[in-house]
C-alpha positions as CSV (number, residue, x, y, z in Angstrom):
1,M,-22.3,-0.7,23.4
2,Q,-20.4,-2.8,25.9
3,N,-17.8,-1.5,28.3
4,V,-15.2,1.1,27.2
5,I,-11.9,-0.7,26.6
6,L,-9.8,2.2,25.3
7,E,-10.0,5.9,26.0
8,M,-7.5,8.5,24.7
9,K,-7.8,12.1,25.9
10,G,-6.2,15.2,24.6
11,I,-3.5,13.4,22.6
12,E,-0.8,15.8,21.2
13,K,2.4,15.0,19.2
14,E,5.1,17.1,17.6
15,F,7.9,16.0,15.2
16,G,10.3,18.9,15.4
17,R,8.4,22.0,14.3
18,N,5.6,19.9,12.8
19,R,2.6,19.5,15.2
20,V,0.8,16.5,13.9
21,L,-1.8,15.8,16.6
22,K,-3.7,18.6,18.4
23,G,-5.7,17.4,21.4
24,V,-7.4,14.3,19.9
25,D,-9.9,12.2,21.8
26,L,-10.8,8.6,21.0
27,Q,-13.1,6.1,22.8
28,V,-13.5,2.5,21.8
29,S,-15.8,-0.2,23.4
30,A,-15.4,-3.9,23.4
31,G,-16.8,-5.5,20.2
32,E,-17.1,-2.1,18.5
33,V,-15.7,-1.3,15.1
34,V,-14.5,2.3,15.0
35,S,-13.2,3.7,11.8
36,L,-10.5,6.4,11.8
37,V,-10.6,8.5,8.6
38,G,-8.8,11.5,7.2
39,E,-6.4,12.6,4.5
40,N,-2.8,11.5,4.4
41,G,-1.0,13.5,7.1
42,A,-4.2,14.0,9.1
43,G,-2.5,12.1,12.0
44,K,-4.3,8.7,11.9
45,S,-1.1,6.5,11.8
46,T,0.6,8.7,14.4
47,L,-2.3,8.3,16.8
48,M,-2.2,4.5,16.4
49,N,1.6,4.5,16.7
50,I,1.2,6.2,20.1
51,L,-1.3,3.6,21.1
52,F,1.1,0.8,20.1
53,G,4.2,2.4,21.7
54,M,6.2,2.6,18.5
55,P,9.9,3.6,18.8
56,G,9.2,6.5,16.3
57,I,7.0,8.0,19.1
58,V,9.0,7.1,22.2
59,N,12.4,8.2,20.6
60,T,11.1,11.6,19.5
61,G,9.9,12.9,22.9
62,G,6.8,10.8,23.4
63,Y,3.4,12.4,23.5
64,Q,1.1,14.5,25.6
65,G,-2.3,13.4,26.8
66,E,-3.9,10.5,28.7
67,I,-4.6,6.9,27.8
68,S,-6.9,4.5,29.8
69,W,-7.0,0.8,29.1
70,D,-9.8,-1.3,30.6
71,G,-10.5,1.6,32.9
72,E,-6.9,1.9,34.2
73,P,-4.5,4.7,33.2
74,V,-1.5,3.5,31.2
75,R,1.6,4.9,29.5
76,I,2.5,2.6,26.6
77,T,6.2,2.8,25.8
78,S,6.8,-0.2,23.7
79,P,5.0,-2.6,21.3
80,R,5.6,-5.5,23.7
81,Q,3.7,-3.6,26.4
82,A,0.9,-3.0,24.0
83,M,0.8,-6.6,23.0
84,N,0.8,-7.8,26.6
85,L,-2.2,-5.5,27.2
86,G,-4.0,-7.3,24.3
87,I,-3.5,-4.7,21.6
88,G,-2.7,-5.9,18.1
89,M,-1.8,-3.9,15.0
90,V,-1.8,-4.7,11.3
91,H,0.5,-2.0,9.9
92,Q,0.2,-0.1,6.6
93,E,3.9,-0.7,6.1
94,F,4.7,-4.3,6.8
95,M,6.4,-5.4,10.0
96,L,7.6,-8.7,8.7
97,L,11.0,-10.5,8.5
98,P,11.5,-11.2,4.8
99,A,13.9,-14.1,5.3
100,Y,11.5,-16.0,7.7
101,T,8.7,-18.3,6.8
102,V,5.0,-17.4,7.2
103,T,4.9,-19.6,10.4
104,E,8.0,-17.9,11.8
105,N,6.5,-14.5,11.2
106,V,3.1,-15.3,12.6
107,K,4.6,-17.0,15.7
108,L,7.6,-14.7,16.3
109,N,8.0,-14.2,20.1
110,R,5.1,-16.5,20.7
111,E,6.7,-19.8,19.7
112,I,5.3,-23.1,20.9
113,T,7.9,-25.4,22.5
114,K,8.0,-28.9,23.9
115,P,10.3,-30.4,26.5
116,N,13.3,-32.5,25.8
117,V,16.1,-34.3,27.8
118,V,18.3,-31.2,27.9
119,S,15.4,-28.8,28.9
120,R,14.6,-31.1,31.9
121,V,18.1,-30.4,33.2
122,F,18.8,-26.9,32.1
123,G,15.4,-25.3,32.0
124,Q,12.7,-24.1,29.7
125,S,15.0,-22.0,27.5
126,M,16.5,-25.2,26.1
127,C,13.1,-26.6,24.9
128,T,12.6,-27.7,21.4
129,L,10.4,-25.7,19.0
130,D,7.2,-27.6,18.3
131,K,7.2,-26.7,14.6
132,E,4.3,-28.9,13.7
133,S,2.0,-27.3,16.2
134,M,3.1,-23.8,15.1
135,K,2.4,-24.7,11.5
136,K,-1.0,-26.1,12.4
137,E,-2.0,-23.0,14.3
138,T,-0.7,-20.7,11.5
139,K,-2.6,-22.7,8.9
140,T,-5.8,-22.2,11.0
141,A,-5.2,-18.4,11.1
142,L,-4.5,-18.4,7.3
143,D,-7.7,-20.3,6.7
144,K,-9.7,-17.7,8.6
145,I,-8.7,-15.1,6.1
146,H,-8.9,-17.4,3.1
147,L,-5.2,-17.2,2.2
148,E,-4.1,-20.3,0.3
149,V,-0.4,-20.3,1.0
150,S,1.9,-22.8,2.7
151,P,3.0,-21.9,6.2
152,S,6.5,-22.9,5.1
153,T,6.7,-20.2,2.4
154,T,9.4,-17.5,2.8
155,V,7.8,-14.1,3.2
156,G,10.4,-12.1,1.4
157,G,9.5,-13.4,-2.1
158,M,5.7,-13.0,-1.6
159,S,3.6,-10.3,-3.3
160,V,2.6,-7.2,-1.4
161,G,-1.0,-8.5,-1.2
162,F,0.0,-11.8,0.3
163,K,2.3,-10.0,2.8
164,Q,-0.7,-8.0,4.0
165,F,-2.6,-11.2,4.7
166,V,0.3,-12.6,6.7
167,E,0.2,-9.5,8.9
168,I,-3.5,-10.0,9.5
169,A,-3.0,-13.7,10.3
170,R,-0.3,-12.9,12.9
171,E,-2.8,-10.7,14.8
172,I,-5.7,-13.1,14.5
173,D,-3.5,-15.9,15.9
174,K,-2.9,-14.1,19.2
175,K,-4.9,-15.6,22.1
176,N,-5.2,-12.6,24.5
177,I,-6.2,-10.1,21.9
178,K,-8.8,-7.4,23.0
179,L,-8.3,-4.8,20.3
180,I,-6.9,-4.9,16.7
181,V,-5.9,-1.9,14.7
182,F,-6.2,-2.4,11.0
183,D,-4.2,0.3,9.2
184,E,-5.2,0.2,5.5
185,P,-5.7,-3.6,5.4
186,T,-7.5,-3.7,2.1
187,A,-5.3,-1.2,0.2
188,V,-3.7,-3.9,-1.9
189,L,-6.6,-6.2,-2.1
190,T,-9.2,-6.8,-4.8
191,D,-12.9,-6.3,-4.1
192,V,-13.4,-10.0,-3.5
193,E,-10.5,-10.3,-1.1
194,S,-11.6,-7.1,0.7
195,K,-15.1,-8.6,1.2
196,W,-13.4,-11.7,2.7
197,L,-11.4,-9.5,5.1
198,L,-14.4,-7.3,6.1
199,D,-16.4,-10.5,6.8
200,T,-13.5,-11.6,9.0
201,I,-13.4,-8.3,10.9
202,G,-17.2,-8.7,11.4
203,E,-16.6,-12.1,13.0
204,I,-13.8,-10.6,15.2
205,S,-15.9,-7.8,16.5
206,A,-18.9,-10.2,17.1
207,S,-16.6,-12.2,19.4
208,G,-16.1,-9.1,21.6
209,V,-12.8,-7.9,20.2
210,A,-12.7,-4.2,19.5
211,V,-11.5,-3.0,16.1
212,I,-10.0,0.3,14.9
213,F,-10.3,0.4,11.2
214,I,-8.2,2.9,9.1
215,S,-9.1,3.0,5.4
216,H,-9.4,5.5,2.5
217,K,-12.1,3.2,0.9
218,L,-15.2,5.0,2.2
219,N,-17.6,2.4,1.0
220,E,-15.8,-0.1,3.3
221,V,-15.8,2.4,6.2
222,L,-19.6,3.0,5.8
223,E,-20.3,-0.7,5.6
224,I,-18.3,-1.9,8.6
225,S,-18.3,0.9,11.1
226,D,-20.3,1.3,14.3
227,K,-18.7,4.7,14.7
228,I,-16.6,6.9,12.4
229,V,-14.0,9.4,13.7
230,V,-12.8,12.1,11.3
231,L,-9.4,13.7,11.6
232,R,-8.2,16.7,9.6
233,D,-4.8,18.4,10.0
234,G,-4.2,16.6,13.4
235,E,-7.6,17.7,14.9
236,L,-10.8,15.8,15.6
237,V,-13.3,17.2,13.2
238,E,-16.4,15.0,13.7
239,T,-17.6,11.7,15.3
240,L,-20.4,10.0,13.3
241,M,-22.5,7.0,14.2
242,R,-23.7,4.4,11.7
243,G,-26.2,5.8,9.2
244,Q,-25.4,9.4,9.9
245,T,-23.6,10.1,6.7
246,D,-22.8,8.9,3.2
247,A,-19.7,8.7,1.0
248,T,-20.1,12.3,-0.3
249,G,-20.6,13.8,3.1
250,L,-17.8,11.8,4.6
251,A,-15.4,12.9,1.9
252,K,-16.3,16.5,2.4
253,S,-15.8,16.2,6.2
254,M,-12.3,14.6,5.6
255,V,-11.0,17.2,3.1
256,G,-13.0,20.3,4.0
257,R,-14.4,20.6,0.5
258,N,-16.4,18.8,-2.2
259,V,-14.5,16.2,-4.2
260,D,-15.4,15.7,-7.8
261,F,-14.8,12.2,-9.2
262,S,-16.1,12.7,-12.6
263,S,-15.0,10.2,-15.2
264,M,-11.7,10.6,-17.1
265,A,-12.7,7.8,-19.5
266,G,-10.5,6.6,-22.2
267,R,-10.6,7.3,-26.0
268,P,-12.5,5.3,-28.6
269,A,-11.0,1.8,-29.3
270,E,-10.7,2.6,-33.0
271,E,-8.5,5.6,-32.3
272,I,-6.1,3.5,-30.1
273,K,-5.9,0.6,-32.6
274,K,-4.7,3.0,-35.3
275,R,-1.7,4.0,-33.2
276,E,1.7,2.4,-33.6
277,T,2.8,-0.4,-31.2
278,V,5.4,1.1,-28.9
279,L,5.8,-2.1,-26.7
280,S,5.1,-5.7,-27.7
281,I,5.1,-8.3,-24.9
282,K,5.4,-11.9,-26.1
283,G,5.2,-15.0,-23.9
284,L,6.4,-13.2,-20.8
285,H,7.1,-15.5,-17.9
286,V,8.1,-13.9,-14.5
287,N,9.0,-16.0,-11.4
288,M,7.6,-13.5,-8.9
289,P,6.6,-15.5,-5.8
290,G,2.9,-15.3,-5.3
291,E,2.4,-13.4,-8.6
292,K,3.8,-15.5,-11.4
293,A,3.3,-14.5,-15.0
294,K,2.9,-17.6,-17.2
295,G,3.0,-16.3,-20.8
296,I,1.7,-12.7,-21.0
297,T,1.2,-11.6,-24.5
298,I,-0.1,-8.1,-25.4
299,D,0.7,-5.0,-27.5
300,V,0.9,-1.5,-25.9
301,H,0.0,1.3,-28.3
302,K,1.9,4.6,-28.3
303,G,0.2,7.3,-26.1
304,E,-2.4,5.0,-24.6
305,I,-3.3,4.3,-21.0
306,L,-3.4,0.5,-20.6
307,G,-4.6,-1.1,-17.4
308,F,-4.0,-4.5,-15.9
309,C,-6.5,-5.9,-13.4
310,G,-7.0,-9.3,-11.7
311,L,-7.3,-11.0,-8.4
312,A,-4.2,-11.0,-6.1
313,G,-1.9,-13.9,-7.0
314,Q,-3.0,-14.2,-10.6
315,G,0.1,-12.4,-12.0
316,K,-0.9,-8.9,-12.8
317,L,1.9,-7.4,-10.6
318,A,4.5,-9.7,-12.2
319,I,4.3,-7.9,-15.6
320,A,5.8,-4.6,-14.6
321,N,8.2,-6.2,-12.1
322,G,9.5,-8.6,-14.7
323,I,10.0,-6.0,-17.4
324,A,11.8,-3.8,-14.8
325,G,14.2,-6.6,-14.2
326,L,13.4,-7.2,-10.6
327,Y,12.5,-10.9,-10.9
328,P,13.8,-13.8,-13.1
329,S,12.0,-13.5,-16.4
330,S,11.9,-15.0,-19.9
331,G,10.1,-14.2,-23.1
332,E,10.4,-11.3,-25.5
333,V,9.7,-7.6,-25.2
334,I,10.0,-5.5,-28.3
335,Y,10.4,-1.8,-27.7
336,K,10.1,0.6,-30.6
337,G,11.0,-2.2,-33.0
338,E,14.0,-3.6,-31.1
339,K,14.4,-6.3,-28.5
340,L,14.5,-4.8,-25.0
341,P,17.1,-6.3,-22.6
342,F,14.5,-6.3,-19.9
343,K,16.5,-8.6,-17.6
344,K,18.8,-5.6,-16.9
345,P,17.1,-2.9,-14.9
346,L,19.7,-0.2,-16.0
347,A,19.2,-1.0,-19.6
348,V,15.4,-0.7,-19.2
349,L,15.8,2.7,-17.6
350,K,18.2,3.9,-20.3
351,N,15.7,3.0,-22.9
352,G,13.3,5.5,-21.4
353,I,11.0,3.1,-19.5
354,G,10.1,4.1,-16.0
355,F,8.6,2.1,-13.1
356,V,6.8,3.0,-10.0
357,S,6.7,-0.1,-7.7
358,E,3.8,-1.2,-5.5
359,D,6.3,-1.6,-2.7
360,R,7.2,2.0,-2.0
361,R,9.3,1.4,1.1
362,G,11.1,-1.8,0.0
363,I,11.9,-0.8,-3.6
364,G,10.5,2.7,-4.3
365,L,12.3,5.0,-1.9
366,L,15.6,5.9,-0.3
367,L,14.2,6.4,3.2
368,E,17.3,7.9,4.7
369,E,17.8,10.5,1.8
370,S,16.0,13.7,1.4
371,I,12.8,14.1,-0.6
372,K,14.8,16.3,-3.0
373,M,17.3,13.5,-3.6
374,N,14.6,10.9,-4.0
375,I,12.8,13.0,-6.6
376,C,15.9,13.9,-8.7
377,L,18.2,10.9,-8.3
378,L,16.9,8.8,-11.2
379,A,17.1,11.7,-13.7
380,M,20.7,12.4,-12.3
381,Q,21.9,8.8,-12.8
382,I,20.2,7.9,-16.1
383,K,19.9,11.3,-17.9
384,N,22.8,13.2,-16.4
385,R,20.5,16.0,-15.3
386,F,21.1,18.4,-12.3
387,F,24.8,18.8,-13.0
388,R,26.8,21.9,-14.0
389,S,29.9,21.4,-16.1
390,F,33.2,23.1,-15.5
391,G,35.5,21.7,-18.1
392,F,36.3,18.1,-17.2
393,F,34.5,18.5,-13.9
394,K,30.8,18.3,-12.9
395,Q,29.1,19.7,-9.9
396,V,25.6,18.9,-8.6
397,D,23.3,21.8,-9.2
398,K,21.6,21.9,-5.8
399,G,19.6,25.0,-6.7
400,R,18.0,23.4,-9.7
401,M,17.3,20.2,-7.7
402,K,15.6,22.2,-5.0
403,A,13.5,24.1,-7.5
404,T,12.4,20.9,-9.2
405,A,11.6,19.1,-6.0
406,D,9.7,22.2,-4.7
407,A,7.7,22.3,-7.9
408,M,6.7,18.6,-7.7
409,I,5.8,19.0,-4.0
410,E,3.4,21.8,-4.9
411,E,2.0,20.0,-8.0
412,L,1.3,16.8,-6.1
413,G,0.4,18.3,-2.8
414,I,3.1,16.4,-0.9
415,K,2.7,17.3,2.8
416,C,6.2,17.8,4.3
417,V,8.2,20.4,6.2
418,S,10.5,21.0,3.2
419,C,12.2,19.1,0.4
420,E,15.1,18.3,2.8
421,Q,12.8,16.1,5.0
422,Y,13.3,12.3,4.8
423,P,10.6,10.2,3.2
424,K,10.6,7.8,6.2
425,D,8.9,10.6,8.2
426,L,6.1,11.1,5.7
427,S,2.7,9.4,5.7
428,G,2.2,6.4,3.3
429,G,0.3,8.5,0.8
430,N,2.9,11.2,0.7
431,Q,5.6,8.6,0.2
432,Q,3.7,7.4,-2.8
433,K,3.6,10.9,-4.2
434,V,7.3,11.1,-3.9
435,C,7.6,7.9,-6.0
436,I,5.3,9.4,-8.6
437,A,7.3,12.7,-8.6
438,R,10.6,10.8,-9.2
439,A,9.1,9.0,-12.2
440,V,7.7,12.3,-13.7
441,V,11.0,14.1,-13.3
442,F,12.7,11.2,-15.1
443,E,10.5,11.9,-18.1
444,P,10.0,8.4,-19.4
445,E,8.4,7.6,-22.7
446,V,6.7,4.6,-21.2
447,L,5.7,4.5,-17.5
448,F,4.7,1.4,-15.6
449,V,2.8,2.2,-12.4
450,S,1.8,-0.5,-9.9
451,E,-0.9,0.2,-7.4
452,P,-0.5,4.0,-7.5
453,T,-3.3,4.8,-5.0
454,R,-2.6,2.1,-2.4
455,G,-3.0,3.7,1.0
456,I,-3.9,7.1,-0.5
457,D,-6.7,9.2,0.8
458,I,-9.7,10.2,-1.3
459,G,-8.4,13.7,-2.0
460,A,-4.8,12.7,-2.9
461,K,-6.1,9.8,-4.9
462,K,-7.8,12.1,-7.4
463,V,-4.6,14.3,-7.5
464,I,-2.5,11.2,-8.5
465,L,-4.9,9.9,-11.1
466,D,-5.5,13.3,-12.6
467,Y,-1.8,13.8,-12.8
468,L,-1.2,10.5,-14.6
469,V,-3.9,11.4,-17.1
470,S,-2.5,14.8,-17.7
471,L,1.0,13.3,-18.1
472,N,-0.5,11.1,-20.8
473,R,-2.7,13.7,-22.5
474,E,-0.3,16.6,-22.4
475,K,3.1,15.0,-22.7
476,G,2.1,11.9,-24.7
477,T,3.6,9.5,-22.1
478,T,2.4,5.9,-22.6
479,I,1.2,4.6,-19.2
480,V,0.7,1.0,-18.2
481,I,-1.1,0.9,-14.8
482,T,-1.7,-2.1,-12.6
483,S,-4.3,-1.7,-10.0
484,S,-6.6,-3.7,-7.7
485,E,-9.1,-0.7,-8.0
486,L,-11.1,-1.6,-11.0
487,T,-13.2,1.5,-10.7
488,E,-10.1,3.6,-11.0
489,L,-8.9,1.7,-14.1
490,R,-12.3,2.1,-15.7
491,S,-12.2,5.9,-15.1
492,M,-9.0,6.6,-16.9
493,C,-7.8,3.7,-19.1
494,D,-8.2,3.3,-22.9
495,R,-8.1,-0.5,-22.5
496,I,-8.1,-2.9,-19.6
497,A,-6.4,-6.3,-19.7
498,V,-7.8,-9.0,-17.3
499,V,-5.0,-11.3,-16.0
500,Y,-5.9,-14.7,-14.7
501,D,-3.6,-17.6,-13.9
502,G,-0.6,-15.7,-15.2
503,K,-2.0,-14.9,-18.6
504,V,-4.1,-12.2,-20.3
505,K,-7.6,-13.6,-20.2
506,A,-9.1,-10.8,-22.3
507,V,-8.7,-7.1,-23.1
508,L,-11.9,-5.1,-22.4
509,K,-13.2,-1.6,-22.9
510,P,-13.7,0.5,-19.7
511,E,-17.4,0.6,-20.4
512,D,-17.8,-3.2,-20.5
513,S,-20.2,-4.6,-17.8
514,D,-19.3,-5.4,-14.2
515,E,-20.5,-8.9,-14.8
516,R,-18.1,-9.4,-17.7
517,F,-15.1,-8.1,-15.7
518,G,-16.1,-10.3,-12.7
519,L,-16.5,-13.5,-14.7
520,L,-13.2,-13.0,-16.5
521,M,-11.3,-12.1,-13.3
522,S,-12.7,-15.4,-11.8
523,G,-11.3,-17.4,-14.8
524,L,-14.7,-17.9,-16.6
525,D,-15.5,-17.0,-20.2
526,A,-17.7,-14.0,-20.8
């Protein structure tokens, strides 16, 4: 390889009593693609946050160990310092300003200006923003990652998938970039979009820019990596070069055990058809920016697992978000024979319909409340659980809340210090488990789940999917799951609806051919 651009030696980090990194070494050369893999909580994001000088590291006592950049020792204490060195980062949890446009987010703190009469007198700070040049350069960055969206679009109303592309465009647009960290960049993307992104990363590395790639999609890791670094429980377990392992071996190295992904395939179509219709969606239109539904019509049968798949931007995410009342919607939803007032989120919940959002930080979690409160709050508010009555008075039953939260932490394998810890301090995958736990404790009759395994490691992914299947099989919960992971849908769903251009293109059986799924997702008849 070329010259070593980054070297991290003996990196250690503690958060309170929790030691999350234990003497980790990492070396990256110019033009090299190094993948960093491990279960959620293994320390991957923490290591990268140290490299990027994130406040969550600096404000909690910093770190121990040494970092060399281009052969010179450095102590990175802020994101600006990291960016000035030429380090870019595409974060797993978006670092975007929702009220700003795509151009404003991509060009933030790197604005292009042009002189005017005032600036010639009072200096450069009075220059005019060259909006056309900024839009043009932003459009160039968007084109590189094949994102068809106007640079003038406001980011806040965009789908999670589109926001991810904006993050990537921002880093690609930087002129002095020497290394880009991609933290779960394809977690919300379809196979086609992921391929586009991986091709882009290949072009970036070929130009001499180093890449650190963090992903739980082992096929992508094996395809793109020159070197794979495996972390487990904060320690460096193994460093593997291209061709030294396969997906099975890599999974075992990550989790320290064999992982069985045997099929949980759905039940015969004839059995599902005989069941009563619990939810009937008719002509559903949802004005979700970047994910509009334009007339979704489908029946959901009692006790089934129904999947929605489709390319990003085709409307699959709008279905659950519309029924949950999060975006302006029209149409008709019949629930157990009666019209559902789905434009009112509280009414939807009171009818026993739960929702796990694809945007866990923006919608799914109370980041400044305890894990215990996050898990129990919905059941408290809607079903009046976790209270003790004393005549006309009620008191929160903290003991019962703790017991319930602890049970869910154990069942789902949530890695935390205790149920009193805040979700903001958890890894992305463990935050997602808290969202799932809250929905389970709520005990819905119908549960909508959007992108349940986004950013989740291979071991936790199976825990989540198995848990949803057991919830369906053992408790009879009807589950409607939206996912960009077609393989996962085919492993657990009874039926899978393909969404294209805001409508249901077809409803398939999980065992239907890859070719048929691919054609329908592309808008072609099959």
